[in-house]
N, C-alpha and C positions, 0 to 999 in steps of 0.2 A: 313776200309778206311785209318785211320791215324795210324802210327806206332811210332810217336815221343811223347815226353811229350807235354803237352799243351803249353808250353812256348818256346820250342827250336827246330830248325831244327837239324838234326843228323850230319851234316858235311860230308855227302857223296858227295865228289866233285872230282871224278876221271877224269872229263873232263869239258870243259867250259859249256856244256849244264847242267851238274849236278850243277855247281856253280850257273848258272842262275836260276835253279829251286829252289835251296836253298835260293837265293835272293828273289824270288817270295814268298816263304814261310815266310821269315823274314818280308817282307813288309806287308803280310796279317796279321801276328801277330801284327805288329805295328798299322795298320789301325784299327783292332778290339780293341786294347788297347785304342787308342784315342777315338774311338766311346764309349767305356765304360766310359772313363774319362768325356766325354761330358755329358753322361747320369747321372753321379754321382754328378753334381753340378748345382746349380741354378744361379751361378755367371756368368753374361753375358760376362764379359771380359775374364774370364777363358775359357768359352765355345768357344769364338772366337779364343783364343790362341790355344786351342786343335784342333779346326777345321782347322786353318791355317796349323798346323803341319801335320794333317791328310791329307790335300790336297797335301802336298809335298810327303808324303808316297804313295799316289795314283799315283802321277807322277812317282815316282821311280818304282812302279809296272808296269806302262806303258813302261818305258825304258827297264826293264828286259824282259818283254814279247815280245816287239818288237825285241830285240836282239836275244832272243831264237828262234823266228820265222825266223829270218834271217839265223840262223845256222842249224836249224832242219827242213828239207824240209817237213817231215811228219807233223810237227806242223803247218807249213805255209799252207800246203794243207788243213788240217782240219780247220784251221781258216777261210779260204776262203769258204769252204763247209758250215760251221756253219753260217757265215755271210749271205750266200745266202738262207739258209733254215730255220733257227730258227726264229720264229715269236713270239715276246713278245710285248704286248701293252705298249706304252710309256705313256699312260694316267696317270697311278698312279706312279709318281716319288716318291722315298723315300729319306729321309734325316737322317743322323746320328745326325744332329745338334739339331733337335727339340725334338726327342724322343716321339712324339705324335702318331706315327704309331706303333701299336702293343706294348703296354706298357710292356708286359711280354717278348716278343721275338722280337728282331730287325732282320728283314728279311735280311738286308744287311750283318749283322754279320754272320748269318747262311750261306749265300752264300759264304762269304769269308772263313769260317771254312771248308766248303765243298771243295773249291779250294785248301786250304792248305792240306787237307787230300789226294786229288787226286795227288798233286805234290809229297807228301811224298811217296805215293804208287809207282809212276813212279820211283823215286830214289831207293826204296827198290827192285823193280822187276828188274831194270836195273843192280843193283849190283849183283843180283842173276844170271842173264843171262851172265854177264861178267865172271862168274866163272863156267859156264856149258860147257860141251863138247857134250852132246847129242843134235844133230841137231833138232830132232823132238820137244824136250822140249823147246829148244831155240825158235823155230818157234811159238809154242803155247804161250809162255810167251810174245814174241814180239807182238803177236796179242792182248793180254790183255793190254800191254803197250799202243798200239795204241788206244784202247778203252779209257784208262785212259786219254790220251792226248786229245781225243775228249771231254771227260767230262770237262777237264780244259777249253777248248775253249768254250763249251756251257755255262758253269757257268760264265766265264769271260764276255761273250757276254750279258748274263742276267744281270750281275752286272753293266756293263757300260750303259745298256739301262735303268735300274731301278734307279740307283743312281743319285741324283740331281747334285752331284759334277762330274767334269770331271776327267778322268784318263789319264792325259797327252794327248798324240796324239791318244789314242784309240778312235775311232769314233763310237758313238751310232747310226749313220744314218742307214737307211734301206738298204737292199741289192741292189747291182747294178742291173739295168735293162739291159737285153740283147738287143742289137741292132737288128733291123729287119733283117739286112743282115748277121747275124751270124748263 
């Protein structure tokens, strides 16, 4: 899934979509770092500081994903598809702040690591496609890229539903109901 080091995106930014995906990766790394920092201390004021900064990183994630959806029609289409079909209970909201849920494994960190890996995969495969001439191979890799984009949307949806914190303007509300006359 992931092709970069644990700490860094690779800097593959041949276009604005690549830059935005690199930005999303960077924000995921930052969010997970602050989550780890929160877990590492019992100092309430330090936890609050780390949480405040983490909330800003989550807002940055929202900004980059919203921009990406506005530029990549396939990403936007998949976002809408996932919003309407992915069902995850909002009963058990999780928090990076307390560390009481799953002492050994923080579910939110795991989801963010998965998103990071999917974004890195898209960048890697897109770089590959950009250097191919075989139309059949391009078609096949583009199908895989679409699947990876869908994974990003599904994981992002799960994250905004399960996380007690908000991710900027990304909305955890349930899918839109179709009108009777549609």
